[in-house]
C-alpha positions as CSV (number, residue, x, y, z in Angstrom):
1,M,-135.7,37.7,-9.0
2,A,-135.3,38.3,-12.5
3,A,-138.1,37.1,-14.4
4,S,-135.8,35.1,-16.8
5,E,-134.7,33.2,-13.7
6,L,-137.7,31.1,-13.2
7,D,-137.2,27.4,-14.4
8,F,-140.8,26.1,-14.8
9,R,-139.2,22.6,-14.8
10,K,-138.9,22.7,-11.4
11,A,-142.4,22.9,-10.4
12,K,-143.5,20.6,-8.2
13,F,-146.6,19.6,-6.1
14,V,-147.5,21.0,-2.9
15,I,-151.0,20.6,-1.8
16,S,-154.4,20.0,-2.7
17,A,-157.3,22.2,-0.9
18,P,-160.9,22.2,-1.3
19,D,-161.4,26.0,-0.6
20,I,-159.6,29.4,-0.1
21,E,-159.9,29.1,3.7
22,H,-157.6,25.9,3.7
23,L,-155.2,27.7,1.1
24,D,-154.7,30.8,3.6
25,Q,-154.1,28.2,6.5
26,H,-151.1,25.9,4.6
27,L,-149.9,28.9,2.6
28,G,-150.8,32.3,4.1
29,E,-153.2,34.6,2.7
30,S,-150.6,36.9,0.8
31,Q,-147.3,35.1,0.9
32,G,-145.9,34.4,-2.2
33,I,-146.9,35.2,-5.8
34,E,-149.7,32.9,-7.7
35,I,-150.8,32.3,-11.1
36,A,-154.0,30.5,-11.5
37,F,-155.1,28.3,-14.4
38,A,-159.1,27.8,-14.9
39,G,-161.2,26.4,-17.8
40,R,-163.8,24.0,-18.2
41,S,-162.9,20.3,-17.7
42,N,-162.3,19.3,-21.1
43,A,-160.2,22.3,-22.2
44,G,-156.9,20.7,-21.6
45,K,-156.0,22.4,-18.5
46,S,-153.8,19.3,-16.8
47,S,-152.0,19.0,-20.4
48,A,-151.2,22.6,-20.7
49,L,-149.6,22.6,-17.2
50,N,-147.4,19.2,-18.0
51,A,-146.2,20.9,-21.2
52,L,-145.2,24.0,-19.7
53,T,-143.3,22.6,-16.9
54,E,-142.1,19.4,-19.2
55,Q,-143.2,17.3,-16.7
56,K,-145.8,14.7,-17.8
57,G,-147.0,13.4,-14.7
58,L,-147.4,16.9,-12.8
59,A,-151.0,17.8,-12.8
60,R,-153.0,14.4,-13.2
61,T,-155.1,14.2,-16.5
62,S,-158.2,12.2,-16.2
63,K,-160.6,10.6,-18.9
64,T,-163.4,11.8,-16.8
65,P,-164.1,15.3,-17.0
66,G,-164.7,16.9,-13.4
67,R,-163.1,14.3,-11.6
68,T,-160.5,16.7,-9.9
69,Q,-162.3,19.1,-7.6
70,L,-159.7,20.6,-5.5
71,I,-157.6,23.3,-6.0
72,N,-153.8,21.8,-6.9
73,V,-150.9,23.9,-5.9
74,F,-147.0,23.4,-7.5
75,E,-144.5,25.7,-6.4
76,I,-141.9,27.1,-9.0
77,N,-139.4,28.2,-6.1
78,E,-140.1,29.5,-2.8
79,A,-141.8,32.4,-3.9
80,C,-143.6,31.7,-7.1
81,R,-146.6,29.0,-7.5
82,L,-148.8,27.7,-10.1
83,V,-152.6,26.8,-9.2
84,D,-154.7,24.2,-11.0
85,L,-158.2,25.4,-10.1
86,P,-161.3,22.7,-10.5
87,G,-162.6,22.1,-13.8
88,Y,-165.9,24.1,-14.3
89,G,-168.9,23.3,-16.6
90,F,-168.5,19.6,-15.9
91,A,-171.7,17.3,-16.7
92,Q,-171.6,14.4,-14.1
93,V,-171.9,16.4,-10.8
94,P,-175.0,17.4,-9.1
95,L,-176.3,20.9,-9.8
96,A,-175.3,21.8,-5.8
97,M,-172.0,21.0,-6.3
98,K,-171.6,23.0,-9.2
99,K,-172.9,25.9,-7.8
100,K,-170.6,25.5,-4.6
101,W,-167.4,25.4,-6.9
102,Q,-168.7,28.3,-8.9
103,Q,-168.9,30.3,-5.8
104,A,-165.5,29.1,-4.7
105,L,-163.7,29.6,-7.8
106,G,-165.3,33.2,-7.7
107,E,-164.0,33.7,-4.2
108,Y,-160.5,32.7,-4.8
109,L,-160.2,35.0,-7.8
110,Q,-161.6,38.0,-5.7
111,K,-159.9,37.6,-2.4
112,R,-156.9,35.9,-3.0
113,E,-154.2,38.3,-2.3
114,S,-151.2,36.4,-3.7
115,L,-152.9,36.1,-7.1
116,A,-151.0,37.8,-10.0
117,G,-152.6,36.6,-12.8
118,V,-155.6,34.0,-14.4
119,V,-155.0,31.7,-17.3
120,V,-158.4,30.8,-18.7
121,L,-158.3,27.8,-20.8
122,M,-160.6,27.3,-23.9
123,D,-160.8,24.7,-26.5
124,C,-160.2,26.8,-29.9
125,R,-162.9,25.1,-31.2
126,H,-165.5,26.1,-28.7
127,P,-164.1,29.3,-27.1
128,L,-165.8,31.8,-24.7
129,K,-168.6,29.9,-23.6
130,D,-171.1,31.6,-20.5
131,L,-168.6,30.3,-17.8
132,D,-165.6,31.2,-19.6
133,M,-166.6,35.0,-20.0
134,Q,-167.7,34.9,-16.2
135,M,-164.2,34.0,-15.1
136,I,-162.8,36.5,-17.5
137,E,-165.0,39.2,-16.1
138,W,-164.4,38.3,-12.6
139,A,-160.6,38.2,-12.7
140,V,-160.6,41.7,-14.8
141,H,-163.2,43.1,-12.1
142,S,-160.6,41.9,-9.3
143,E,-158.0,43.9,-11.4
144,L,-156.0,40.8,-12.6
145,P,-154.4,40.5,-15.9
146,V,-155.7,37.7,-18.0
147,L,-154.5,35.2,-20.7
148,A,-157.4,33.5,-22.7
149,L,-155.4,30.7,-23.8
150,L,-157.0,28.8,-27.0
151,T,-155.9,25.3,-26.5
152,K,-156.0,22.1,-28.7
153,A,-154.6,24.7,-31.3
154,D,-153.1,21.9,-33.5
155,K,-156.6,20.5,-34.0
156,L,-157.2,23.7,-36.5
157,A,-155.3,24.7,-39.7
158,Q,-153.1,27.5,-39.3
159,S,-155.7,30.0,-41.5
160,A,-159.0,28.9,-39.0
161,R,-156.7,29.1,-36.0
162,M,-155.8,32.7,-36.6
163,K,-159.5,33.5,-37.9
164,T,-160.5,32.0,-34.4
165,V,-157.9,34.0,-32.4
166,N,-158.7,37.4,-34.2
167,Q,-162.5,36.6,-33.6
168,V,-161.9,36.3,-29.9
169,R,-159.6,39.3,-29.6
170,K,-162.3,41.2,-31.1
171,K,-165.2,40.0,-28.7
172,L,-162.5,40.8,-25.7
173,A,-161.4,44.1,-27.1
174,D,-163.5,46.0,-24.5
175,F,-161.2,44.5,-21.6
176,G,-158.4,46.2,-23.4
177,D,-154.9,45.6,-22.3
178,S,-156.0,43.3,-19.2
179,V,-156.8,40.6,-21.4
180,Q,-154.4,38.6,-23.9
181,V,-155.5,35.9,-26.3
182,E,-153.2,33.3,-27.7
183,P,-153.2,29.9,-29.3
184,F,-151.5,27.2,-27.6
185,S,-151.0,23.1,-28.2
186,S,-149.6,21.1,-25.3
187,L,-149.0,18.3,-28.2
188,K,-147.2,20.3,-30.6
189,G,-145.7,23.2,-28.1
190,L,-147.5,25.8,-30.4
191,G,-147.3,29.0,-28.4
192,K,-145.3,27.9,-25.3
193,P,-142.6,30.2,-25.5
194,K,-144.9,33.3,-25.5
195,V,-146.9,31.7,-22.7
196,L,-143.9,31.1,-20.6
197,N,-142.8,34.9,-21.2
198,I,-146.3,36.1,-20.4
199,L,-146.2,34.1,-17.1
200,N,-142.6,35.1,-16.4
201,T,-143.6,38.9,-16.9
202,W,-146.6,38.5,-14.3
203,Y,-144.6,37.0,-11.5
204,Q,-142.0,40.0,-12.4
205,E,-144.4,42.5,-12.2
206,R,-145.7,41.3,-9.1
207,V,-142.2,41.2,-7.4
208,E,-141.7,44.8,-8.3
209,F,-144.7,45.6,-7.1
210,V,-144.0,44.1,-3.7
211,D,-140.5,45.6,-3.5
212,E,-141.9,48.9,-3.8
213,D,-144.4,48.6,-1.2
214,E,-141.8,47.4,1.1
215,T,-139.8,50.1,0.3
216,E,-142.5,52.9,1.0
217,L,-143.0,50.9,4.5
218,E,-139.3,51.4,5.5
219,H,-139.8,55.3,4.7
220,E,-142.7,55.6,6.3
């Protein structure tokens, strides 16, 4: 499967799950390849998924941030999936629920064997909040590539947008090549080709890694 063959427009909803245990039961612990989308509840995560797949209703958007508290899985083809993680940092939820989901998100990032990369979405006007940094650190610690996606980039003038992008890149520079930073606008399509290219690359790298592992097992 070449990376260029992936057609994100073919993405379709597969399952909603409350935790990683239910994902493992329905999808298997290591079968397929997943790229997860994580972000605060107002970061425009659903809008980004809809824009990238060119499907207005694939990921449900809600006027009430934090309404979606399930892991939603979308299948591009038999091998490749997009995973919409619950928004974090939402206010209108009990503290116990927040802690439960914080734990679930960390568990997913650290233990989900099929995970190939994480897109952390942040409003470009309010990037790198504490929970954003925690998500990035979790992913890097789990040896996963990260795309820090600065959403709603159309809300800033080009000069202010690039200034923000450069500031975020500087703050994340210690992570080296593990973290990429790109501006994005679901409304205007800004950054879409670059994001799709990064996702395609992640899928392809994991496919090649799996192929190498299978070849080594055959020769043992």
